[in-house]
TIFI-193634 format. One record per residue: residue in three letters; x, y, z of N, C-alpha, C in turn. Coordinates in nm, 4 decimals, always signed. Atoms other than C-alpha are relative to their C-alpha. Example, Ala and Ser with C-alpha at 12.3 -4.5 7.8 and 13.67 -1.06 7.14 Angstrom:
2
{resn ALA	nx +0.0890	ny -0.1190	nz +0.0000	cax +1.2300	cay -0.4500	caz +0.7800	cx +0.0900	cy +0.1200	cz +0.0000}
{resn SER	nx -0.0820	ny -0.1190	nz -0.0060	cax +1.3670	cay -0.1060	caz +0.7140	cx -0.0770	cy +0.1090	cz +0.0730}
This chain:
87
{resn MET	nx +0.1388	ny +0.0434	nz -0.0099	cax +2.3424	cay +0.5866	caz -1.8947	cx -0.0165	cy -0.0869	cz +0.1246}
{resn LEU	nx +0.0262	ny +0.0760	nz -0.1216	cax +2.1887	cay +0.4407	caz -1.5817	cx -0.0456	cy -0.1409	cz -0.0337}
{resn ALA	nx +0.0422	ny +0.1390	nz +0.0181	cax +2.1452	cay +0.0637	caz -1.5538	cx -0.1395	cy -0.0174	cz +0.0595}
{resn THR	nx +0.1365	ny +0.0259	nz -0.0462	cax +1.7877	cay -0.0618	caz -1.5123	cx -0.0161	cy -0.1480	cz +0.0309}
{resn TYR	nx +0.0240	ny +0.1375	nz -0.0422	cax +1.6910	cay -0.3776	caz -1.3230	cx -0.1435	cy -0.0103	cz +0.0477}
{resn LYS	nx +0.1370	ny +0.0205	nz -0.0471	cax +1.3450	cay -0.5198	caz -1.2577	cx +0.0031	cy -0.0563	cz +0.1413}
{resn ALA	nx +0.0092	ny +0.0465	nz -0.1373	cax +1.2504	cay -0.5711	caz -0.8949	cx -0.1427	cy +0.0198	cz +0.0488}
{resn ILE	nx +0.1289	ny -0.0171	nz -0.0654	cax +0.9477	cay -0.5987	caz -0.6696	cx +0.0267	cy +0.0600	cz +0.1373}
{resn LEU	nx -0.0147	ny -0.0660	nz -0.1285	cax +0.9175	cay -0.3672	caz -0.3715	cx -0.0985	cy -0.0604	cz +0.0984}
{resn ARG	nx +0.0835	ny +0.0559	nz -0.1070	cax +0.7865	cay -0.5426	caz -0.0593	cx +0.0399	cy +0.0723	cz +0.1285}
{resn GLY	nx -0.0327	ny -0.0793	nz -0.1182	cax +0.7677	cay -0.3095	caz +0.2368	cx +0.1119	cy +0.0960	cz -0.0341}
{resn ASN	nx -0.1139	ny -0.0865	nz +0.0293	cax +1.1075	cay -0.1441	caz +0.2384	cx +0.1156	cy -0.0774	cz -0.0626}
{resn GLN	nx -0.1041	ny +0.0804	nz +0.0633	cax +1.2994	cay -0.4171	caz +0.0536	cx -0.0331	cy -0.0266	cz -0.1457}
{resn LEU	nx +0.0154	ny +0.0345	nz +0.1409	cax +1.3561	cay -0.4810	caz -0.3166	cx +0.0348	cy -0.1467	cz -0.0198}
{resn GLU	nx -0.0291	ny +0.1387	nz +0.0386	cax +1.3353	cay -0.8389	caz -0.4470	cx +0.0255	cy +0.0020	cz -0.1501}
{resn TRP	nx -0.0369	ny -0.0053	nz +0.1408	cax +1.5173	cay -0.8697	caz -0.7777	cx -0.0818	cy -0.1004	cz -0.0787}
{resn HIS	nx +0.0883	ny +0.0819	nz +0.0813	cax +1.2842	cay -1.0055	caz -1.0456	cx +0.0786	cy -0.0823	cz -0.1010}
{resn GLU	nx -0.0814	ny +0.0694	nz +0.0991	cax +1.5463	cay -1.1015	caz -1.3013	cx +0.1441	cy -0.0004	cz +0.0487}
{resn GLN	nx -0.1416	ny -0.0035	nz -0.0363	cax +1.9197	cay -1.0455	caz -1.2971	cx +0.0230	cy +0.1124	cz +0.1003}
{resn ALA	nx -0.0291	ny -0.1008	nz -0.1017	cax +2.0362	cay -0.8658	caz -0.9851	cx +0.1289	cy +0.0733	cz -0.0372}
{resn PRO	nx -0.1234	ny -0.0734	nz +0.0300	cax +2.2977	cay -0.5930	caz -1.0139	cx +0.1163	cy -0.0534	cz +0.0822}
{resn LYS	nx -0.1196	ny +0.0433	nz -0.0726	cax +2.6512	cay -0.6829	caz -0.9155	cx +0.0448	cy +0.1156	cz +0.0894}
{resn MET	nx -0.0374	ny -0.1040	nz -0.0958	cax +2.7386	cay -0.4902	caz -0.6002	cx +0.1072	cy -0.0549	cz +0.0923}
{resn ASN	nx -0.1033	ny +0.0381	nz -0.0953	cax +3.0272	cay -0.4934	caz -0.3560	cx -0.0599	cy -0.0114	cz +0.1393}
{resn SER	nx +0.0465	ny +0.0347	nz -0.1350	cax +2.9230	cay -0.6568	caz -0.0273	cx -0.1239	cy +0.0782	cz +0.0423}
{resn GLN	nx +0.1159	ny -0.0687	nz -0.0569	cax +2.6910	cay -0.4388	caz +0.1814	cx +0.0098	cy +0.1516	cz -0.0117}
{resn GLU	nx -0.0131	ny -0.1443	nz +0.0164	cax +2.7912	cay -0.0951	caz +0.0576	cx -0.1338	cy +0.0590	cz -0.0435}
{resn PRO	nx +0.1252	ny -0.0622	nz +0.0414	cax +2.4947	cay +0.1421	caz +0.0266	cx +0.0078	cy +0.0480	cz -0.1445}
{resn VAL	nx +0.0076	ny -0.0404	nz +0.1395	cax +2.3818	cay +0.2212	caz -0.3276	cx -0.1211	cy +0.0913	cz -0.0167}
{resn ALA	nx +0.1111	ny -0.0914	nz +0.0266	cax +2.1700	cay +0.5172	caz -0.4340	cx -0.0807	cy -0.0534	cz -0.1177}
{resn VAL	nx +0.0859	ny +0.0501	nz +0.1062	cax +1.8695	cay +0.4150	caz -0.6452	cx -0.1164	cy +0.0963	cz -0.0220}
{resn TYR	nx +0.1266	ny -0.0644	nz +0.0301	cax +1.5675	cay +0.5687	caz -0.8163	cx -0.0997	cy -0.1120	cz -0.0234}
{resn VAL	nx +0.1021	ny +0.1033	nz +0.0169	cax +1.2487	cay +0.3623	caz -0.7966	cx -0.1205	cy +0.0629	cz -0.0697}
{resn THR	nx +0.1191	ny -0.0443	nz +0.0726	cax +0.9668	cay +0.4068	caz -1.0473	cx -0.1074	cy -0.1052	cz +0.0192}
{resn LEU	nx +0.1099	ny +0.0936	nz -0.0205	cax +0.6375	cay +0.2454	caz -0.9493	cx -0.0755	cy -0.0160	cz -0.1309}
{resn LEU	nx +0.0595	ny +0.0269	nz +0.1295	cax +0.4928	cay +0.0794	caz -1.2582	cx -0.1472	cy -0.0354	cz +0.0077}
{resn HIS	nx +0.1391	ny +0.0416	nz -0.0180	cax +0.1601	cay -0.0397	caz -1.1173	cx -0.0394	cy -0.1033	cz -0.1045}
{resn GLU	nx +0.0268	ny +0.1072	nz +0.0958	cax +0.1722	cay -0.3540	caz -1.3300	cx -0.0738	cy -0.1136	cz +0.0696}
{resn PRO	nx +0.0737	ny +0.1102	nz -0.0617	cax -0.1057	cay -0.5857	caz -1.2136	cx +0.0295	cy -0.1336	cz -0.0675}
{resn THR	nx -0.0275	ny +0.1239	nz +0.0717	cax +0.0158	cay -0.8397	caz -1.4692	cx +0.1006	cy -0.0867	cz +0.0743}
{resn ILE	nx -0.0985	ny +0.0805	nz -0.0738	cax +0.3002	cay -0.9476	caz -1.2400	cx -0.0721	cy -0.0964	cz +0.0935}
{resn ALA	nx +0.0761	ny +0.0864	nz -0.0901	cax +0.0557	cay -1.0817	caz -0.9803	cx -0.0830	cy -0.1000	cz -0.0802}
{resn ALA	nx +0.0804	ny +0.0894	nz +0.0830	cax -0.1647	cay -1.2265	caz -1.2549	cx +0.0862	cy -0.1095	cz -0.0608}
{resn GLU	nx -0.0906	ny +0.1000	nz +0.0573	cax +0.1335	cay -1.4001	caz -1.4164	cx +0.0365	cy -0.1048	cz +0.1044}
{resn LYS	nx -0.0345	ny +0.0947	nz -0.1060	cax +0.2333	cay -1.5557	caz -1.0842	cx -0.1176	cy -0.0907	cz +0.0318}
{resn SER	nx +0.1188	ny +0.0801	nz -0.0271	cax -0.1235	cay -1.6704	caz -1.0226	cx -0.0211	cy -0.1020	cz -0.1111}
{resn ASP	nx +0.0156	ny +0.0890	nz +0.1154	cax -0.1441	cay -1.8169	caz -1.3737	cx +0.1054	cy -0.1097	cz +0.0033}
{resn GLN	nx -0.1085	ny +0.0979	nz -0.0080	cax +0.1918	cay -1.9877	caz -1.3282	cx -0.0293	cy -0.1017	cz +0.1107}
{resn GLY	nx +0.0353	ny +0.0900	nz -0.1095	cax +0.0748	cay -2.1332	caz -0.9963	cx -0.1101	cy -0.0966	cz -0.0387}
{resn MET	nx +0.1099	ny +0.0866	nz +0.0446	cax -0.2429	cay -2.2664	caz -1.1556	cx +0.0515	cy -0.1061	cz -0.0974}
{resn LYS	nx -0.0579	ny +0.0965	nz +0.0939	cax -0.0425	cay -2.4305	caz -1.4359	cx +0.0791	cy -0.1069	cz +0.0749}
{resn MET	nx -0.0783	ny +0.0951	nz -0.0791	cax +0.1900	cay -2.5911	caz -1.1810	cx -0.0924	cy -0.0958	cz +0.0751}
{resn ALA	nx +0.0953	ny +0.0852	nz -0.0723	cax -0.1048	cay -2.7197	caz -0.9772	cx -0.0631	cy -0.1020	cz -0.0936}
{resn ALA	nx +0.0591	ny +0.0923	nz +0.0974	cax -0.2611	cay -2.8721	caz -1.2899	cx +0.1000	cy -0.1079	cz -0.0403}
{resn ALA	nx -0.1027	ny +0.0975	nz +0.0363	cax +0.0685	cay -3.0392	caz -1.3859	cx +0.0210	cy -0.1012	cz +0.1121}
{resn LEU	nx -0.0183	ny +0.0907	nz -0.1129	cax +0.1113	cay -3.1841	caz -1.0375	cx -0.1209	cy -0.0916	cz +0.0182}
{resn ALA	nx +0.1207	ny +0.0829	nz -0.0108	cax -0.2487	cay -3.3073	caz -1.0341	cx +0.0015	cy -0.1107	cz -0.1046}
{resn SER	nx -0.0047	ny +0.1041	nz +0.1031	cax -0.1962	cay -3.4891	caz -1.3633	cx +0.1063	cy -0.1047	cz +0.0333}
{resn LEU	nx -0.1017	ny +0.0980	nz -0.0419	cax +0.1212	cay -3.6493	caz -1.2272	cx -0.0510	cy -0.0872	cz +0.1147}
{resn ALA	nx +0.0541	ny +0.0761	nz -0.1125	cax -0.0613	cay -3.7543	caz -0.9127	cx -0.0994	cy -0.1056	cz -0.0464}
{resn ALA	nx +0.0955	ny +0.0955	nz +0.0538	cax -0.3111	cay -3.9388	caz -1.1321	cx +0.0695	cy -0.1239	cz -0.0581}
{resn HIS	nx -0.0794	ny +0.1130	nz +0.0487	cax -0.0311	cay -4.1821	caz -1.2305	cx -0.0261	cy -0.0312	cz -0.1471}
{resn PRO	nx +0.0305	ny +0.0213	nz +0.1413	cax -0.0575	cay -4.1412	caz -1.6086	cx +0.0879	cy -0.1057	cz -0.0665}
{resn TYR	nx -0.0938	ny +0.0937	nz +0.0618	cax +0.2282	cay -4.3843	caz -1.6705	cx -0.0212	cy -0.1447	cz +0.0442}
{resn GLN	nx +0.0265	ny +0.1357	nz -0.0467	cax +0.0705	cay -4.6939	caz -1.5123	cx -0.0196	cy -0.0972	cz -0.1160}
{resn THR	nx +0.0304	ny +0.0885	nz +0.1129	cax -0.0245	cay -4.8319	caz -1.8541	cx +0.1237	cy -0.0367	cz -0.0805}
{resn ILE	nx -0.1227	ny +0.0290	nz +0.0756	cax +0.3359	cay -4.8412	caz -1.9786	cx +0.0552	cy -0.1343	cz +0.0477}
{resn THR	nx -0.0510	ny +0.1321	nz -0.0366	cax +0.4497	cay -5.2024	caz -1.9870	cx +0.1489	cy -0.0124	cz -0.0270}
{resn ASP	nx -0.1426	ny +0.0046	nz +0.0337	cax +0.7898	cay -5.1541	caz -2.1534	cx +0.0533	cy +0.1434	cz -0.0060}
{resn PRO	nx -0.0443	ny -0.1396	nz -0.0046	cax +0.9478	cay -4.8217	caz -2.0462	cx +0.1013	cy +0.0367	cz -0.1088}
{resn LEU	nx -0.1008	ny -0.0299	nz +0.1010	cax +1.2396	cay -4.8455	caz -2.2904	cx -0.0637	cy +0.0240	cz -0.1364}
{resn THR	nx +0.0698	ny -0.0170	nz +0.1276	cax +1.0139	cay -4.8906	caz -2.5929	cx -0.0830	cy +0.1278	cz +0.0015}
{resn TRP	nx +0.0806	ny -0.1214	nz -0.0114	cax +0.7820	cay -4.6147	caz -2.4708	cx +0.0866	cy +0.1242	cz -0.0154}
{resn GLU	nx -0.0892	ny -0.1165	nz +0.0077	cax +1.0731	cay -4.3728	caz -2.4256	cx +0.0499	cy +0.0206	cz -0.1425}
{resn GLN	nx -0.0480	ny -0.0118	nz +0.1375	cax +1.2081	cay -4.4482	caz -2.7735	cx -0.1102	cy +0.0527	cz -0.0918}
{resn GLU	nx +0.1110	ny -0.0502	nz +0.0805	cax +0.8640	cay -4.3887	caz -2.9246	cx -0.0239	cy +0.1488	cz +0.0255}
{resn GLN	nx +0.0206	ny -0.1402	nz -0.0348	cax +0.8289	cay -4.0594	caz -2.7375	cx +0.1090	cy +0.0890	cz -0.0583}
{resn ARG	nx -0.1131	ny -0.0799	nz +0.0466	cax +1.1726	cay -3.9372	caz -2.8377	cx +0.0227	cy -0.0149	cz -0.1496}
{resn GLN	nx -0.0161	ny +0.0280	nz +0.1418	cax +1.1469	cay -4.0750	caz -3.1912	cx +0.1487	cy -0.0121	cz -0.0351}
{resn GLU	nx -0.1434	ny +0.0188	nz +0.0197	cax +1.5062	cay -4.1906	caz -3.1717	cx +0.0279	cy -0.0709	cz -0.1309}
{resn ARG	nx -0.0470	ny +0.0715	nz +0.1181	cax +1.6938	cay -4.3012	caz -3.4762	cx +0.0962	cy -0.1086	cz +0.0467}
{resn SER	nx -0.0927	ny +0.1063	nz -0.0386	cax +1.8955	cay -4.6200	caz -3.4678	cx +0.1424	cy +0.0482	cz -0.0246}
{resn LEU	nx -0.1392	ny -0.0411	nz +0.0100	cax +2.2646	cay -4.5644	caz -3.4100	cx +0.0809	cy -0.1069	cz -0.0713}
{resn PRO	nx -0.0815	ny +0.0970	nz +0.0713	cax +2.5267	cay -4.7282	caz -3.6308	cx +0.0685	cy -0.0985	cz +0.0952}
{resn GLN	nx -0.0663	ny +0.1071	nz -0.0741	cax +2.6600	cay -5.0604	caz -3.4970	cx -0.0522	cy -0.0168	cz +0.1419}
{resn ARG	nx +0.0645	ny +0.0212	nz -0.1300	cax +2.4169	cay -5.0617	caz -3.2050	cx -0.1386	cy -0.0563	cz -0.0236}
{resn SER	nx +0.1348	ny +0.0552	nz +0.0178	cax +2.0975	cay -5.2537	caz -3.1538	cx -0.0937	cy +0.0540	cz +0.1061}
């Protein structure tokens, strides 16, 4: 059975989308390429970019300025349990 790998074709080059096949150096390899016409790949990247931009914008707004005691805040966020023989 032939191995299948996801890639994006840009011009005359393939960019591996997930795990790239293991190949020996620069030896030529015969391949079959099936064009899937999946517009979701571009949409997913755009959506991912928008999410990243929103996350960076919220970080730029300095949401942690109101934290007066970082250690207490971190423990509250992580809901840590007290460890035996430690305070």
